[in-house]
N, C-alpha and C positions, 0 to 999 in steps of 0.2 A: 489217907485210909478208904476202901471203897466198902464200908459197913455195911451195904447192902448183900457181897460175898462173902460168901464161908472158905475161908483158905483150907487150900490143899485137900477136897474134897473131891474133886475132879469132875465138879458140876457147874455149870452158868445157873448159880443161886439168882441174880441178879438179873437175869434173862437179855443181857444185852450181847450176845451173840458169842461173849467170851468168858470161858471159865478161871475161876479161880485168878480172875484180876484184881487182885487186892490193892496191890499198888502202884498197880500200871499194867502194861505186856509186853513182854519181848516176843517181836514179831519174826523173827528170825525162826525161835524152835520151832515151831510156835508154841507159845507155854505162860503162862501165869509168874514164873518165875523168871527174877531179873537174872542175867549171868555177868557178876561185876566184872567192873573194866575200868583200867585206869584213869581211860580218857572221859566218858562220859561221869565221870565219881567227881575230878578233878573240878570238868565245869559246876556242876550239882552244888559241890564246895562252896565255890565262889561266891554263888548267889544265897546259898543259904547254910552253910553252919552257921549252927546257932552263937547266939554273941555272949558276952559276958559271964561265959561257964568255966572260964579256965582250962579249957581247954583247946588243943588246935590250933584254928585260926576263923577268924572274924567272915560272917558272909555280908553283901551288900545288902540284903534284905531277909538277915537271919533272926531278927527277935533282938529281944532281951530277955536271958534266960532269966526267970521261967518261964516268960513268955511266950506263945508261938509265933513264927515269923512265916513264911511266906512257903507254901506246900508246894512239896514239886511230885509229877505225875511220868512217873519212870515211861515211856516209850521207848524198848530198846529196835533200832533198826539196823544195828550190827552187832556181830557176836563172832569170839574169835575163836571158836569150837567149829565153825562152818566158812565153806570158803566161798558165800555169797551173802550176799544182803538182803533187805524185808523189801517190798512194796513200800515204800513210804505212801500211796495212798490211803492204805487202811489207817498208819498210826495221825494221821493226820484226818482224820473221818473220827477215828476213835476220841482225838482229845478235843474235837469241838461236840463232839455226842454224848461226854461223858465229864463235863464239867469243868474242863481248862481256857481260860482266856487269853493266855501268852503261849505260845508254844517258841521254845527255844531252839536254833539249828544250830550245831556244831559242824556242820558239815556242807561239802560241796561235792562237785563231780571232779573225779579224776583229771581229767582235759575237759575245759568246760568249751560250750558246745557255741554257738555266734550269737545264739538266741536262746529263749526261753520255753524249754520243753512242754508241750502240750500237757503231755503226762500229768507232770509235776505242777505245773499253773492251777490245774483243774484243781487239784488238792490243797493248793496252798488257798486258792479261791473260797475253797467251801470251808477251810477254815476261817479264814476272816469273814465270813460274810455268814456264819451260823454259828459259831462261838458265841457261849452266854444266853444262847435263847432254848425256848421249846418246841416243835415242831408245827405250832402255830405260830409263831414268828412271835413271841411275847419273851421280853427279858426276862431268864433267873438267875443271871450271876454278874456278879459286879459290872463291868460292860457289856451291851449290846453288841457284838461282832469282838472278833479275835484279832488280834497284833501277834504278824507271826516275824519274827528276828532270825536272821542269818548273819554267821561270821564271813566275813566279806573274800577267806582264803589265804592262802601261805604261799603263792608265787609269783608274789611280785609283778602279777602283769594289772593292765588298765582297765581290764572286764574281766568277769567271773559270775556265771552264774550257778547255783537261783540268788546269789543276793543282789543281783544286780536286777533282778526284776523289780520294778518299781511300787508295786502292792506291799514291800516287804522291808523291815528295814535294817539296813546293810550297815554293819560293822567292822570297821579298821582296825588295827592295832597299832599304838604309841610303846617307846620303849622309857627307860625310867627317867633319861632326861627329857623326854616332851618331844623329843621328834619321832616322826615314823621310823617303826619297826623296819630293818632291812627287808625280811619276807613279806610283809603286807600286801596284798589285791590292793589298790587305789584308784581312783576317780568320782566326777562329780555324782555317781549314784553313791557312793560311799552315804553315810546321812548322820554317823557317829563315829566317833576316836575315840578310843578306850584302853587301857593299859593292858598288855598284853604279853608283856617282859622279851627283852633281847637281849641272853645271855653271852653275846660278841662283846657286848662291853665289860660284864662281868660274870664268870660261868656259876660265880656261887650265890649271888645278892642281885643279880636283875632278872630273875625270871618272877612267874608268878607262883607263889607257896599255895597252895591247897591241900585238898583230900583226897585221897588211892584207896584203893580196895583195900580189902583187909583190915583194916583199923590202923591206915599208914596213911602220912603227908609226902609230900614231895612238891617237887618244883619242874613249871614246864611252861613252853611259851608259845605263841601263837593268835590267829583272830581268834580261836575258839576261848580260849582264855578272855580275849577282851569281850 
């Protein structure tokens, strides 16, 4: 929660260039209102759903009720209400300058280019080089510098950017048997494999169960889930 911002007053109370950014920012709209979607909500639940509260699912970093676990800054770059996405450079800059140290990216290019696009490389580098520091380069966060994590992609291909960029952590998916999921991208550029689900093994129980929008729960699969 951005405590320096007054909700829904249409003003940029903290002077960071974004009005009403209480929980993050919707860079598509643009607006301080996050429009709920299942994909991002599902990933966020796997990371941060509160543990030991008798409700729903447990997040890997969700803390133990009533203590607080990890905090999520929602940076929306896709919104089903629009037929275009946001300029991701703004999201990476916002994250670095507003207190995030880890940026989790469950997105990739629709068709991967054979190299890292300069425009996104600059954005990722900015976050890695500047997160957790003030304008004088002094550490203000839990880490000096940022960690960028990317889903490897779901095309069963041996190369995929931006996850293959050597400065980020690329995450591929394994299924419930511990073998690679049929859809996951792969290669020596992959840094980590994690459970992403594989519903071809069992359509009811072999996916990843997590939070959905509108107070719902559901199953998904993909390197996003990993």
